[in-house]
C-alpha positions as CSV (number, residue, x, y, z in Angstrom):
1,X,19.2,43.6,-64.9
2,X,15.8,42.0,-64.4
3,X,17.3,39.4,-62.1
4,X,19.3,42.0,-60.2
5,X,16.2,44.2,-59.7
6,X,14.1,41.2,-58.6
7,X,16.7,40.1,-56.0
8,X,17.1,43.7,-54.8
9,X,13.4,44.0,-54.1
10,X,13.3,40.6,-52.4
11,X,16.2,41.4,-50.2
12,X,14.8,44.8,-49.3
13,X,11.4,43.4,-48.2
14,X,13.1,40.5,-46.4
15,X,15.1,43.0,-44.3
16,X,11.9,44.9,-43.6
17,X,10.2,41.7,-42.5
18,X,13.1,40.6,-40.3
19,X,13.8,44.0,-38.7
20,X,11.1,43.7,-36.0
21,X,12.4,40.2,-35.2
22,X,15.9,41.5,-34.9
23,X,14.7,44.4,-32.7
24,X,12.9,41.8,-30.4
25,X,16.2,39.9,-29.9
26,X,18.1,43.1,-29.5
27,X,15.7,44.4,-26.8
28,X,15.7,41.0,-25.1
29,X,19.5,41.1,-24.4
30,X,19.7,44.8,-23.5
31,X,20.4,46.1,-20.1
32,X,17.1,47.6,-18.8
33,X,18.6,51.1,-18.8
34,X,19.2,51.0,-22.6
35,X,15.6,50.1,-23.6
36,X,14.2,53.6,-23.6
37,X,17.2,55.6,-24.5
38,X,17.0,58.1,-27.4
39,X,18.1,57.7,-30.1
40,X,17.4,54.0,-29.9
41,X,20.4,51.6,-29.8
42,X,20.0,48.7,-32.2
43,X,23.1,47.0,-30.9
44,X,23.3,46.9,-27.1
45,X,26.5,47.8,-25.4
46,X,26.3,44.7,-23.2
47,X,24.7,41.3,-24.0
48,X,22.6,40.2,-21.0
49,X,21.7,36.6,-21.7
50,X,20.4,36.1,-18.1
51,X,17.4,38.2,-19.1
52,X,15.9,35.1,-20.6
53,X,16.1,33.0,-17.4
54,X,15.0,35.9,-15.2
55,X,11.9,36.6,-17.4
56,X,11.0,32.9,-17.7
57,X,11.3,32.2,-14.0
58,X,9.6,35.4,-12.9
59,X,6.2,33.6,-13.6
60,X,5.2,29.9,-13.8
61,X,5.9,29.7,-17.5
62,X,6.5,26.0,-17.3
63,X,2.9,25.6,-16.3
64,X,1.8,28.0,-19.1
65,X,3.9,26.0,-21.6
66,X,2.3,22.7,-20.5
67,X,-1.2,24.2,-20.9
68,X,-0.4,25.6,-24.3
69,X,1.0,22.3,-25.5
70,X,-2.1,20.4,-24.3
71,X,-4.4,22.8,-26.1
72,X,-2.3,22.9,-29.3
73,X,-1.8,19.2,-29.6
74,X,-5.3,18.0,-28.8
75,X,-6.9,20.8,-30.8
76,X,-4.7,20.2,-33.8
77,X,-5.5,16.4,-33.7
78,X,-9.2,17.2,-33.5
79,X,-9.0,19.7,-36.4
80,X,-7.2,17.2,-38.7
81,X,-9.7,14.4,-38.0
82,X,-12.9,16.5,-38.2
83,X,-12.0,18.7,-41.2
84,X,-10.7,15.8,-43.2
85,X,-13.8,13.7,-42.6
86,X,-16.1,16.6,-43.5
87,X,-14.1,17.4,-46.6
88,X,-14.1,13.7,-47.6
89,X,-17.9,13.8,-47.4
90,X,-18.3,16.9,-49.5
91,X,-15.8,15.8,-52.1
92,X,-16.7,12.1,-52.6
93,X,-20.4,11.7,-51.7
94,X,-23.3,12.9,-53.8
95,X,-26.4,13.7,-51.8
96,X,-29.3,16.0,-52.0
97,X,-28.4,19.6,-50.9
98,X,-24.7,18.9,-50.9
99,X,-23.7,22.1,-52.8
100,X,-26.1,24.2,-50.8
101,X,-24.7,22.9,-47.5
102,X,-21.2,23.6,-48.8
103,X,-22.2,27.2,-49.7
104,X,-23.6,27.6,-46.2
105,X,-20.4,26.3,-44.7
106,X,-18.3,28.7,-46.8
107,X,-20.7,31.6,-45.7
108,X,-19.9,31.0,-42.1
109,X,-16.3,32.1,-42.9
110,X,-17.6,35.6,-43.2
111,X,-18.9,35.6,-39.6
112,X,-16.2,37.2,-37.4
113,X,-15.2,35.4,-34.1
114,X,-16.3,38.5,-32.2
115,X,-19.9,37.9,-33.1
116,X,-20.0,34.4,-31.8
117,X,-17.9,35.2,-28.7
118,X,-20.7,36.0,-26.3
119,X,-23.0,33.0,-27.4
120,X,-20.0,30.7,-27.1
121,X,-19.3,32.0,-23.6
122,X,-22.9,31.5,-22.6
123,X,-22.9,28.0,-24.0
124,X,-19.7,26.9,-22.4
125,X,-20.9,28.5,-19.1
126,X,-24.0,26.4,-19.3
127,X,-21.8,23.3,-19.7
128,X,-19.7,24.3,-16.8
129,X,-16.6,24.5,-18.9
130,X,-15.5,28.1,-18.0
131,X,-12.0,28.1,-16.4
132,X,-11.1,24.8,-18.1
133,X,-9.2,24.0,-21.2
134,X,-12.3,22.4,-22.9
135,X,-13.6,25.6,-24.7
136,X,-10.2,25.9,-26.4
137,X,-10.1,22.2,-27.4
138,X,-13.5,20.8,-28.1
139,X,-14.7,23.2,-30.9
140,X,-11.8,21.9,-33.0
141,X,-13.4,18.5,-33.2
142,X,-16.3,20.0,-35.3
143,X,-14.0,21.3,-38.1
144,X,-13.3,24.7,-39.5
145,X,-14.8,26.0,-42.8
146,X,-11.5,27.2,-44.2
147,X,-9.6,24.0,-43.6
148,X,-12.6,21.9,-44.8
149,X,-12.5,24.0,-48.0
150,X,-8.7,23.4,-48.5
151,X,-9.0,19.7,-47.9
152,X,-12.0,19.3,-50.2
153,X,-10.2,21.1,-53.0
154,X,-7.3,18.7,-52.5
155,X,-9.5,15.7,-52.6
156,X,-11.1,16.8,-55.9
157,X,-7.7,16.5,-57.5
158,X,-7.5,12.7,-56.8
159,X,-8.8,10.6,-59.7
160,X,-12.1,8.8,-59.1
161,X,-10.7,5.7,-60.7
162,X,-8.5,5.1,-57.6
163,X,-11.6,5.1,-55.4
164,X,-13.4,2.7,-57.8
165,X,-10.5,0.3,-57.8
166,X,-10.6,0.2,-54.0
167,X,-14.3,-0.5,-54.0
168,X,-13.8,-3.4,-56.4
169,X,-11.3,-4.8,-54.0
170,X,-14.0,-4.7,-51.3
171,X,-13.0,-1.6,-49.4
172,X,-15.8,0.3,-47.6
173,X,-16.1,4.1,-47.4
174,X,-14.2,4.4,-44.2
175,X,-11.4,2.1,-45.4
176,X,-11.1,4.2,-48.5
177,X,-10.8,7.3,-46.3
178,X,-8.1,6.2,-44.0
179,X,-6.2,3.7,-46.2
180,X,-6.2,5.6,-49.5
181,X,-7.1,9.3,-49.1
182,X,-5.4,10.1,-45.8
183,X,-1.9,9.1,-47.0
184,X,-2.5,11.0,-50.2
185,X,-3.6,14.1,-48.2
186,X,-0.4,14.3,-46.3
187,X,0.8,17.7,-47.8
188,X,-2.7,19.3,-47.3
189,X,-3.0,17.8,-43.7
190,X,0.5,19.2,-42.8
191,X,-0.6,22.6,-44.2
192,X,-3.8,22.5,-42.1
193,X,-2.0,21.3,-39.0
194,X,0.7,24.0,-39.1
195,X,-1.8,26.8,-39.7
196,X,-4.1,25.6,-36.9
197,X,-1.1,25.0,-34.6
198,X,0.0,28.6,-35.1
199,X,-3.5,29.9,-34.4
200,X,-3.7,27.9,-31.1
201,X,-0.1,28.9,-30.1
202,X,-0.7,32.6,-30.7
203,X,-4.3,32.8,-29.5
204,X,-4.8,35.4,-26.8
205,X,-8.5,36.4,-26.9
206,X,-9.8,32.9,-26.4
207,X,-7.8,32.0,-23.3
208,X,-8.5,35.6,-22.0
209,X,-12.2,35.0,-22.1
210,X,-12.5,31.4,-20.9
211,X,-9.7,31.1,-18.4
212,X,-9.7,32.8,-14.9
213,X,-7.2,30.7,-12.8
214,X,-3.5,31.4,-13.4
215,X,-2.8,27.7,-13.2
216,X,-4.8,27.3,-16.5
217,X,-3.1,30.3,-18.3
218,X,-1.4,29.8,-21.7
219,X,1.9,31.4,-22.8
220,X,0.2,34.4,-24.3
221,X,-1.7,35.2,-21.1
222,X,1.5,34.8,-19.1
223,X,3.2,37.2,-21.5
224,X,0.5,39.8,-20.9
225,X,1.2,39.7,-17.2
226,X,4.3,41.8,-17.8
227,X,2.1,44.7,-18.6
228,X,1.2,46.3,-15.3
229,X,-0.8,49.3,-14.1
230,X,2.4,51.4,-13.5
231,X,4.6,50.2,-16.3
232,X,5.6,47.6,-18.8
233,X,8.6,45.2,-18.4
234,X,9.7,45.5,-22.0
235,X,12.9,43.4,-21.6
236,X,10.9,40.5,-20.2
237,X,8.2,40.7,-22.8
238,X,10.8,40.6,-25.6
239,X,12.8,37.8,-23.9
240,X,9.7,35.5,-23.4
241,X,8.4,36.4,-26.9
242,X,11.6,35.2,-28.4
243,X,11.5,32.0,-26.4
244,X,7.9,31.1,-27.2
245,X,8.5,31.9,-30.9
246,X,11.3,29.3,-31.3
247,X,9.0,26.2,-31.5
248,X,6.5,27.6,-34.1
249,X,9.4,28.9,-36.3
250,X,11.1,25.5,-36.1
251,X,8.0,23.6,-37.0
252,X,7.2,26.1,-39.9
253,X,10.7,25.7,-41.4
254,X,10.6,21.9,-41.1
255,X,7.2,21.7,-42.7
256,X,7.8,24.5,-45.3
257,X,8.2,22.1,-48.3
258,X,4.9,20.3,-47.4
259,X,3.2,23.7,-46.9
260,X,4.2,24.9,-50.3
261,X,3.0,21.5,-51.8
262,X,-0.3,21.7,-50.0
263,X,-1.0,25.3,-51.1
264,X,0.0,24.4,-54.7
265,X,-2.3,21.4,-54.9
266,X,-5.5,22.7,-53.1
267,X,-6.6,25.0,-55.9
268,X,-6.8,22.6,-58.9
269,X,-9.3,20.1,-60.0
270,X,-8.8,17.4,-62.6
């Protein structure tokens, strides 16, 4: 009975979680006249697959996709490099004020992005970076407190004897980092990479603030163009939302095992 009750609860919440996704797909393939009918129709009377091509071609979504991929890939690479380097320094080097600096780093996690939004805009405007992709890429090369914390916790689980053996063999600090620790950090790095990729892919406020020209728009900004002053093209919104969610979902399911391993091993210390 305990197992039956457990699976019943899990199935119930799984259906509740998947229902909005199913409603998105249902609306994406509906004829426009069935979108606002009452009572709502969960199953459309006619499947209109051409809604996807019409919505995608109604705006330059190929350009938006290219911009989003550039931002996501370059930003994720920068986040992995910078966060792993900083985490390596905090986990493996002993220096004066290390613990205090790490506490300051963690304290910055409590500062909401909205507080730093205007200073960032003023800074990037002084650099001449407004209406370019740089404000969405360059900050990732300075690390993120949450990811640094995760990677540091993972590095603390690696025995120090492994590092000592490498030093005996003549390896310097950087060689120990990229030849020994980076391969061992693969689950945690995949976790950080997937989380950061999802943040970049779904980011709306950042591109909205820093980008003005439509040729620089990302997918989220392009999706918002379907909301006009006199109405909202709900079929196109749902169709494009489904298309742009395919890649993140695929990456998440492919990396799911590594994500679970990364979460399970970032909270323990030998």
